[in-house]
C-alpha positions in Angstrom: -15.4 -15.0 -16.3 -12.4 -15.8 -14.2 -8.5 -15.9 -14.8 -7.0 -19.4 -16.2 -4.9 -21.3 -13.2 -3.0 -24.5 -14.6 -1.5 -27.1 -12.4 -1.9 -30.2 -10.5 -2.2 -31.6 -7.0 0.7 -34.2 -7.4 1.1 -35.9 -4.2 -0.7 -36.1 -1.2 0.8 -37.7 2.0 0.4 -38.2 5.4 2.1 -34.8 6.6 2.0 -32.6 3.4 0.6 -32.1 0.2 3.0 -31.2 -3.3 1.7 -29.7 -6.2 1.7 -26.8 -8.8 0.3 -24.0 -10.5 0.5 -20.9 -12.7 -1.0 -18.4 -14.8 -0.3 -19.3 -18.3 -1.3 -15.3 -19.3 0.7 -13.9 -16.7 3.6 -16.2 -16.0 5.7 -13.6 -13.7 3.1 -14.2 -10.6 3.3 -16.0 -8.2 -0.4 -17.8 -6.8 -1.8 -18.0 -3.5 -4.2 -20.7 -2.7 -5.9 -22.3 0.0 -6.2 -25.8 1.2 -9.6 -26.9 2.1 -10.8 -30.5 3.8 -14.6 -31.6 4.6 -15.0 -31.6 8.4 -18.5 -32.8 9.6 -19.4 -32.1 5.9 -18.3 -28.4 5.5 -15.6 -27.2 3.7 -13.2 -26.2 6.4 -9.2 -24.3 6.0 -6.5 -26.1 7.2 -3.7 -24.4 5.5 -2.3 -21.4 3.2 0.6 -20.1 1.1 2.1 -19.5 -2.2 2.9 -21.5 -5.0 6.7 -20.1 -5.3 8.8 -23.0 -5.6 11.1 -24.8 -8.3 9.4 -27.2 -9.3 12.3 -29.4 -11.4 9.1 -31.7 -13.1 8.3 -28.3 -14.9 11.9 -27.3 -15.6 12.7 -27.4 -19.9 8.9 -27.8 -20.6 7.9 -24.4 -21.3 6.3 -22.9 -18.4 8.0 -20.0 -17.5 10.6 -20.2 -15.1 9.5 -23.2 -13.6 9.0 -21.4 -10.0 5.4 -22.5 -9.4 5.5 -25.7 -7.2 4.3 -25.8 -3.3 4.5 -28.1 -0.8 3.0 -27.1 2.0 2.5 -29.1 5.4 -0.8 -30.1 7.0 -1.8 -30.2 10.7 -1.3 -33.7 12.5 -5.0 -32.9 13.6 -6.6 -34.2 9.5 -7.3 -37.3 9.4 -7.2 -40.4 6.8 -10.9 -39.7 5.4 -10.3 -36.0 5.9 -7.3 -36.2 3.6 -9.1 -38.0 0.9 -11.7 -35.2 0.3 -9.0 -32.4 0.1 -9.1 -29.9 -2.2 -6.3 -27.1 -3.0 -8.0 -24.0 -4.4 -6.2 -20.8 -5.8 -7.1 -17.7 -4.7 -7.2 -16.6 -8.2 -10.0 -19.1 -9.8 -11.8 -20.0 -7.1 -11.5 -23.6 -8.5 -9.9 -26.8 -6.9 -7.0 -27.8 -8.7 -7.4 -31.9 -10.4 -5.5 -34.3 -8.9 -2.6 -35.7 -11.0 -3.3 -38.4 -14.3 0.1 -39.2 -13.3 -1.0 -40.3 -9.9 1.0 -43.2 -9.5 5.1 -44.5 -9.4 6.6 -47.2 -9.7 8.8 -49.6 -11.7 9.1 -53.3 -13.2 12.2 -54.4 -11.9 11.7 -58.4 -12.6 10.2 -59.5 -15.8 11.1 -63.1 -16.6 9.0 -65.8 -18.9 7.5 -67.1 -15.1 7.4 -64.2 -13.1 7.0 -60.4 -12.9 8.0 -57.9 -9.8 7.6 -54.7 -8.6 6.5 -51.8 -6.9 3.5 -49.2 -7.6 2.6 -46.2 -5.2 -0.3 -43.9 -4.9 0.7 -40.3 -5.1 -2.3 -39.1 -4.0 -2.5 -41.9 -1.7 0.1 -43.5 -0.1 -1.6 -45.5 2.2 -3.6 -47.1 -0.5 -2.8 -50.4 -1.7 -3.2 -50.2 -5.7 -4.8 -52.7 -7.9 -3.1 -53.4 -11.2 -2.8 -56.1 -13.6 -0.7 -57.8 -16.1 -1.5 -57.7 -19.9 0.5 -59.0 -23.2 -0.3 -56.6 -26.0 -0.2 -58.3 -29.5 -2.4 -56.8 -31.1 -5.1 -57.2 -28.7 -4.4 -56.8 -25.1 -4.8 -59.8 -23.2 -5.1 -59.2 -19.4 -2.8 -62.9 -17.7 -2.9 -61.8 -13.9 -4.2 -59.0 -11.5 -3.3 -58.0 -8.4 -2.6 -56.1 -5.4 0.6 -54.4 -4.7 0.9 -54.8 -1.1 4.6 -56.1 -0.2 7.3 -55.1 2.0 10.1 -53.5 -0.6 13.4 -53.2 2.1 14.7 -50.0 -1.0 11.7 -48.3 -0.5 12.2 -48.6 3.5 15.4 -47.7 3.4 14.8 -44.5 1.6 11.5 -43.8 3.8 8.9 -44.2 1.3 5.8 -44.4 3.1 5.1 -47.2 4.9 7.2 -49.2 2.2 4.0 -51.6 1.4 3.9 -51.0 -2.1 5.2 -54.3 -3.7 4.0 -56.6 -5.8 5.5 -60.3 -6.9 2.9 -62.5 -9.4 3.9 -66.3 -10.7 2.9 -66.7 -14.3 0.2 -70.1 -14.6 2.4 -70.8 -17.8 5.5 -70.0 -19.2 5.5 -67.4 -21.6 7.2 -67.3 -24.8 10.0 -64.8 -25.3 7.6 -63.3 -28.0 4.7 -62.7 -25.0 7.4 -62.0 -22.5 8.6 -58.8 -24.3 5.1 -57.8 -24.6 4.3 -57.8 -20.9 3.1 -54.4 -19.5 1.8 -53.6 -16.2 -0.8 -51.1 -15.2 -2.1 -49.4 -12.3 -6.1 -50.1 -12.1 -7.3 -46.6 -12.4 -4.3 -44.9 -14.3 -3.4 -43.7 -17.8 0.0 -45.0 -18.1 2.2 -48.4 -18.0 4.9 -49.0 -15.3 8.1 -48.5 -16.9 10.7 -51.1 -16.5 14.0 -50.8 -14.2 17.1 -49.7 -16.0 18.4 -52.1 -13.9 15.9 -55.3 -15.4 16.3 -58.4 -13.9 14.8 -61.0 -16.4 15.9 -64.2 -14.5 13.9 -66.1 -12.3 15.4 -66.5 -8.7 13.6 -66.3 -5.8 15.9 -67.4 -3.9 19.0 -65.6 -2.4 21.0 -68.5 -1.3 20.7 -72.2 -0.6 23.0 -73.3 2.2 23.3 -76.9 1.8 25.9 -78.8 4.5 26.3 -82.9 3.0 27.9 -83.6 6.3 27.0 -82.5 10.1 31.2 -82.5 10.5 34.1 -81.3 10.0 37.5 -82.9 10.2 39.6 -80.2 12.3 38.5 -78.5 15.6 39.5 -75.1 15.0 39.7 -72.6 18.7 37.4 -70.1 16.8 35.0 -72.2 15.1 31.5 -70.8 15.1 30.1 -74.4 15.3 30.0 -76.2 18.7 31.5 -80.0 17.9 31.9 -81.3 21.5 28.6 -83.7 20.9 29.0 -84.7 17.4 31.5 -88.5 17.4 30.5 -89.6 14.2 30.1 -88.2 10.5 26.9 -88.6 9.0 26.6 -87.9 5.4 23.8 -86.6 2.9 22.2 -89.3 0.9 22.0 -89.2 -2.7 18.0 -89.1 -3.0 17.8 -86.1 -0.5 20.7 -84.5 -2.3 18.6 -85.0 -5.6 15.8 -83.3 -4.2 17.8 -80.4 -2.9 19.2 -79.7 -6.5 15.4 -78.5 -7.5 16.0 -75.8 -6.2 19.0 -74.9 -8.2 17.7 -73.0 -11.2 15.8 -70.5 -8.9 19.1 -69.4 -6.6 21.7 -66.6 -7.8 24.7 -67.6 -9.5 27.6 -69.1 -6.8 24.9 -69.3 -4.4 24.4 -72.6 -3.9 26.1 -73.7 -1.1 27.8 -77.5 -1.2 29.1 -76.5 2.6 27.5 -74.1 4.9 29.4 -75.1 8.5 30.7 -78.3 7.9 34.1 -80.1 5.9 32.2 -81.1 2.5 34.8 -83.4 1.3 33.8 -85.7 4.1 30.9 -87.0 2.1 32.9 -89.8 -0.2 29.9 -88.7 -3.0 31.3 -85.2 -3.0 32.2 -85.3 -6.4 29.4 -87.2 -7.4 27.1 -84.9 -6.0 28.7 -82.3 -8.4 28.5 -84.4 -11.4 24.9 -84.7 -10.8 24.5 -81.1 -11.3 23.4 -80.3 -14.6 26.2 -78.2 -16.6 24.0 -75.6 -17.2 23.5 -74.9 -13.5 27.3 -75.5 -12.2 27.7 -71.3 -12.5 25.7 -71.3 -9.1 27.8 -73.7 -7.6 30.1 -72.9 -4.7 31.3 -74.7 -1.4 34.0 -73.8 1.2 37.2 -76.5 2.0 40.0 -76.6 4.9 42.1 -78.8 2.0 43.4 -80.7 5.3 42.2 -84.0 4.1 44.6 -85.6 1.7 43.4 -86.0 -2.2 44.4 -86.8 -5.3 45.8 -84.7 -7.6 43.0 -86.3 -9.9 40.8 -84.6 -7.8 41.5 -81.5 -8.2 41.8 -81.7 -12.1 37.8 -83.3 -11.7 37.2 -80.2 -10.2 39.2 -77.5 -12.6 36.8 -78.7 -14.7 33.9 -78.7 -12.9 32.4 -75.4 -14.2 31.1 -74.4 -10.5 31.5 -70.7 -9.8 34.1 -70.3 -7.0 35.5 -72.4 -4.0 36.6 -71.0 -0.6 39.5 -71.9 1.0 40.5 -71.4 4.6 43.8 -70.5 5.8 45.5 -68.4 8.5 48.9 -68.6 8.1 51.8 -70.6 6.2 54.2 -70.6 8.8 53.7 -74.6 9.7 53.2 -73.7 13.6 50.8 -71.6 13.4 48.9 -73.0 11.0 48.7 -76.1 12.5 47.7 -74.6 16.0 44.9 -72.6 14.4 43.7 -75.1 12.7 43.6 -78.3 15.1 44.0 -81.3 13.7 45.7 -80.5 10.4 48.9 -81.0 9.0 50.8 -78.4 6.8 52.6 -81.2 4.7 49.2 -82.6 3.7 47.5 -78.8 3.0 50.9 -77.7 1.4 50.9 -80.8 -1.0 46.7 -80.6 -1.5 47.4 -77.1 -2.5 50.2 -77.6 -5.5 48.0 -80.2 -7.0 44.7 -77.4 -6.8 47.1 -74.4 -8.3 48.9 -76.5 -10.9 45.2 -77.8 -11.9 43.7 -74.9 -12.3 46.7 -73.0 -14.3 46.3 -76.5 -17.0 42.2 -75.9 -16.9 40.9 -73.2 -19.3 37.8 -72.0 -17.0 38.7 -72.9 -13.7 36.3 -71.8 -10.6 37.5 -68.7 -9.1 39.0 -68.9 -6.0 38.4 -66.9 -2.7 40.9 -67.2 0.5 39.0 -66.7 3.8 41.7 -65.5 6.6 40.6 -65.2 10.0 42.7 -62.4 11.8 44.2 -63.1 15.2 47.4 -62.3 17.4 49.2 -65.4 16.1 48.9 -64.1 12.3 48.6 -60.3 12.7 51.9 -59.6 11.3 51.9 -62.1 8.8 48.5 -61.2 7.0 49.6 -58.6 4.7 52.7 -60.5 3.1 50.5 -64.0 3.2 47.9 -61.5 1.0 50.6 -60.5 -1.2 51.8 -63.9 -1.8 48.5 -65.2 -2.9 47.5 -62.6 -5.0 50.9 -62.8 -7.0 51.0 -66.5 -7.2 47.6 -68.6 -5.6 45.8 -67.1 -8.5 42.7 -65.9 -6.1 39.9 -64.0 -7.2 39.2 -62.6 -3.8 41.0 -62.5 -0.4 38.6 -62.0 2.5 40.3 -60.9 6.0 37.7 -61.6 8.6 36.4 -61.3 12.5 35.4 -64.2 14.3 32.0 -65.0 14.9 31.1 -64.5 18.7 29.9 -67.8 19.6 29.5 -68.3 23.3 31.2 -71.5 23.2 34.8 -70.4 21.7 37.1 -71.1 24.7 37.9 -67.8 27.5 41.8 -67.5 27.2 41.6 -68.2 23.1 39.4 -64.9 23.0 42.2 -62.9 25.5 45.0 -64.1 23.9 44.3 -63.5 20.2 41.1 -61.5 19.7 42.6 -58.3 17.9 42.3 -54.7 19.3 40.7 -51.8 17.6 44.4 -50.7 16.9 44.9 -53.9 15.4 42.0 -53.5 13.0 42.6 -50.1 11.9 46.4 -50.8 11.3 45.1 -53.6 8.8 42.9 -51.4 7.3 45.8 -49.2 6.3 47.8 -52.2 5.1 45.2 -53.1 2.9 44.7 -49.2 1.4 46.6 -49.9 -2.1 43.7 -53.3 -2.9 40.4 -52.5 -4.0 37.1 -54.6 -2.4 36.5 -56.6 -5.1 40.3 -57.7 -4.2 40.7 -57.6 -0.7 37.9 -57.3 1.6 38.9 -56.4 5.6 35.7 -57.9 7.6 36.4 -56.1 11.0 33.7 -57.0 14.1 30.7 -55.2 14.1 31.3 -53.8 17.8 34.8 -51.9 16.4 35.3 -49.4 18.4 33.3 -50.9 21.5 34.1 -53.3 24.2 36.4 -56.2 23.0 35.5 -59.4 22.9 38.3 -60.0 25.2 36.6 -58.4 27.9 34.5 -60.9 29.0 32.9 -61.7 31.6 32.5 -65.2 33.9 29.3 -65.5 32.1 31.3 -66.8 29.0 31.4 -70.3 28.9 35.0 -72.3 29.2 34.8 -74.8 27.2 38.6 -75.5 26.0 38.8 -78.9 27.4 36.8 -80.4 24.5 40.1 -79.3 22.3 42.2 -81.5 23.5 40.2 -84.4 22.4 42.0 -86.6 20.2 40.9 -86.6 16.5 42.0 -88.9 13.6 44.3 -88.1 11.6 43.1 -85.8 8.3 44.7 -88.9 6.0 42.3 -91.3 8.1 39.3 -89.2 7.7 37.5 -91.4 5.6 37.4 -93.8 8.5 34.6 -91.2 10.6 32.2 -91.3 7.8 28.8 -93.0 8.4 26.9 -92.8 5.1 23.2 -92.8 6.5 19.7 -94.0 5.3 17.6 -90.8 5.9 14.9 -92.5 7.3 17.2 -94.1 9.6 16.5 -92.7 13.3 20.0 -90.8 14.3 21.5 -88.1 16.3 21.6 -84.8 15.2 23.9 -82.2 15.3 23.5 -79.4 17.3 21.8 -76.2 16.2 23.6 -73.5 13.9 24.8 -70.6 16.3 23.0 -67.8 16.6 25.9 -65.8 15.0 25.8 -67.8 12.0 22.1 -68.0 11.5 20.6 -65.7 13.5 16.9 -66.9 12.8 14.3 -66.5 15.6 10.6 -69.2 15.6 9.4 -70.7 13.4 6.8 -67.7 12.0 3.3 -69.0 11.2 2.5 -69.9 7.3 -0.5 -67.4 7.8 2.0 -64.4 8.3 3.8 -64.3 5.0 5.5 -61.1 5.9 9.2 -61.7 4.6 10.6 -59.9 2.2 11.9 -61.7 -1.0 14.3 -63.0 -1.8 14.1 -65.7 0.4 16.9 -67.9 1.9 17.0 -71.3 2.6 19.2 -73.9 4.5 19.6 -77.8 4.1 21.1 -80.0 6.9 22.4 -83.2 6.0 19.2 -85.5 6.9 17.3 -83.2 4.7 15.6 -80.7 7.2 15.1 -77.5 5.1 14.8 -74.2 6.5 12.9 -71.3 4.8 14.1 -68.2 6.6 14.6 -64.2 5.3 13.9 -60.8 6.9 11.2 -59.7 9.1 9.9 -56.2 8.7 9.0 -54.6 12.1 12.0 -54.6 13.2 13.8 -56.1 10.7 15.5 -59.7 11.2 16.3 -62.9 10.0 13.3 -65.4 10.8 12.2 -69.2 10.4 9.6 -68.9 7.8 9.1 -72.6 7.1 10.3 -75.8 7.7 9.7 -79.1 5.7 12.4 -82.7 5.2 12.9 -83.6 1.7 12.4 -87.1 2.9 9.2 -86.6 3.2 8.6 -83.1 0.5 10.0 -84.6 -2.8 9.4 -81.8 -4.9 10.7 -78.5 -2.4 10.7 -76.3 -5.4 7.0 -76.7 -6.2 6.4 -76.0 -2.2 8.8 -73.0 -2.0 7.1 -71.5 -4.9 3.7 -71.9 -3.1 4.9 -69.7 -0.8 
């Protein structure tokens, strides 16, 4: 009788095979072995070694000193079919090791009453796409869905786990009761065990990362650093209540704080702004935020309503408390009006039981550089901040060349700010320097930079008269549309054909004032933001069903 050898082939990768083997009757010896594949129908030795590596999976399992593992490189000439026939044969026994019964790895990452998502990988055949079933185990097993785990998983891609196409996402035909949800199990077909639940299990169904809405197409200011080119925008267009109500159908599926009522423009130019917030069901208000410049004079009661609105947070744009610098940077704004609005806001926030959080956004330039550390300190001590963000300028082509050369910070300036903010955590103060920090600066621009400084001197209406700009537009009236979003603000390429659904979820949504809705997300290779679909909310009034169908 041949000696007994225990062990398994645990993983077969493109370039190596991993496993363990030992002789339980003589645990001190290290076993030699050969790796064979079938080539033209005949066994062929392609590698050999000794199983003497420490194998963590064996530690604490009463298997000797656990130094029985192997991880042996395979020749690059091995084909996929040969790899599937691979055998590991210990010299002591002459019989091939079995493949591990625990061949599948993965997690259930999301499990709600409406969906389940996660990943499964066959360690013995990493090129395979695992089939699986979703069952409810309550007394008897009831399979409610089946599928194949073949979607791109960005986290696995970052960790270089195979080709990372091991994810799955299943929408249930009907919503599950809480009892049924808790009894859901996911089993790989051919496996002996269920997938474990992730320690970071998500139980909400939120397939959308954010929904970025602009309820107007304009701003009441003409800041020289704005990423949007307003040179062709002459009249303010506003979103209708019908379009807004259609957009609201997406709010249950977005994460908290990521249903934006403004993306590029100033939302308070829409006279229905407060009524739009009031139309949002109370249970979804925590998902809402917006950005404002506080440049339009508002009554105190406006801020009282906001303070009690229940929304997640607001962003307030501010570069300086020096009136001259403030008004030069925020072209068209008046410091007296901003200051008045700001005082009303702080007073209303202090009186409210649970007001929205406040994030201040400061754009950093040479004009306000010396003031920024003190401004941050003032905000943190007196102005109720959740967070202060100090950031660079998006590199939009239309930004005047003279502004770039006179205002953009040097590397040394950014490093100085970094030192000034060392006392704060990133949750308190977030510094966002330009991505090209350490490379040639934006103020070293070449002659091909477009000089559009002329339009900056165009007359603007006073912020007091901003309502006179507003033109409430019926969605089906033919109007001029605003220019396309800056590529740096929304770097999305051409529309992907609907048959090529290779975007990684969660998706992102952009909705313009006239109801144009764009679905975009990360394309697999190379990773970049891509348009996936485009519809109009004037024609598709149930965007939630449309998005879920993708």
